C-alpha positions in Angstrom: 116.9 96.5 123.3 115.0 99.6 124.4 117.9 100.6 126.8 119.6 102.1 123.7 116.7 104.5 123.0 116.4 105.3 126.7 120.1 106.2 127.0 119.9 108.2 123.8 117.1 110.3 125.5 119.3 110.6 128.7 122.1 112.0 126.5 119.8 114.5 124.9 119.0 115.8 128.4 122.6 115.8 129.4 123.7 117.6 126.2 121.0 120.2 126.7 122.1 120.8 130.3 125.8 120.9 129.3 125.1 123.5 126.6 122.8 125.6 128.7 125.0 125.7 131.8 128.5 126.0 130.2 129.6 122.7 131.7 133.2 121.6 131.0 132.9 117.9 132.0 130.3 115.6 133.5 131.7 113.5 136.3 128.6 111.5 137.4 125.1 110.8 136.1 122.6 109.7 138.6 119.5 107.9 137.2 116.5 106.7 139.1 114.9 103.6 137.6 111.8 102.0 138.9 111.7 98.2 139.4 108.8 98.1 136.9 110.5 100.1 134.2 111.7 96.8 132.6 115.3 98.1 132.3 118.5 96.2 132.8 121.0 98.3 134.8 124.0 96.4 133.3 122.8 97.2 129.8 122.4 100.9 130.7 126.0 101.0 132.0 127.3 99.3 128.9 125.4 101.7 126.5 126.4 104.7 128.6 130.0 103.9 128.2 129.6 103.6 124.4 127.6 106.8 124.0 129.9 108.7 126.3 133.0 108.2 124.1 134.1 111.6 122.7 131.6 113.6 124.7 131.7 115.6 127.9 130.5 112.4 129.6 133.6 110.4 128.7 135.0 108.9 131.9 131.9 109.8 133.9 130.4 107.4 136.3 126.8 106.2 135.8 124.9 105.5 139.1 121.6 103.7 138.8 119.3 103.9 141.8 116.5 101.3 141.7 113.2 102.7 142.9 110.8 100.4 144.8 107.3 99.6 143.7 104.8 101.6 145.7 101.1 101.2 145.8 98.0 102.6 147.4 95.1 100.4 148.7 91.7 101.3 147.3 90.0 99.7 150.3 91.8 101.3 153.3 93.9 104.0 151.5 97.1 102.6 152.9 100.3 103.4 150.9 102.8 100.6 150.9 105.9 99.1 149.1 105.1 96.1 147.0 107.3 93.1 146.8 105.6 91.0 144.1 102.4 90.5 142.3 99.6 90.5 143.0 100.1 93.6 145.2 98.4 92.9 148.5 97.8 95.6 151.1 99.7 94.7 154.3 97.2 96.6 156.4 93.9 95.0 155.3 94.8 92.2 152.9 93.0 93.7 149.9 94.2 93.1 146.4 92.4 96.2 145.2 95.4 98.5 144.8 96.9 100.8 142.3 100.6 101.4 141.6 101.9 104.9 142.5 105.7 104.3 142.0 108.2 102.0 140.5 107.8 102.8 136.8 110.0 105.9 136.8 113.1 106.4 134.6 114.7 109.8 135.1 117.9 111.7 135.3 118.0 112.6 139.1 121.2 114.7 139.0 124.5 115.4 137.3 127.9 116.0 139.0 129.9 118.3 136.8 132.9 120.6 136.4 131.8 124.0 135.2 133.8 126.2 132.9 135.7 129.0 134.6 134.3 132.3 133.2 136.8 135.0 132.4 136.2 138.7 133.2 138.1 139.8 130.1 
């Protein structure tokens, strides 16, 4: 299950952000996951809950936004959203296309509570 290694990398990003920005608590983690990333959102949520225990992410909500497959036609240069394979250009019917999106896996944003800094 590669979701565990992916979530471990997500937590490395979160931990670095928490440390660098003096964050008290993470409330929400927003991920963008492409349809072609071959990732199961339910598995990500389950693993997130396990890895969050005892960290500044404990109790945080994980939101997974599925990103569509996008492609560009090599024949007519039309950009389009793909529904299935083979990818067929809706403008000219060509199958000569290349994928431009839908493989991403990234932390899009964090919602956090920051530490209150004292003037003392």
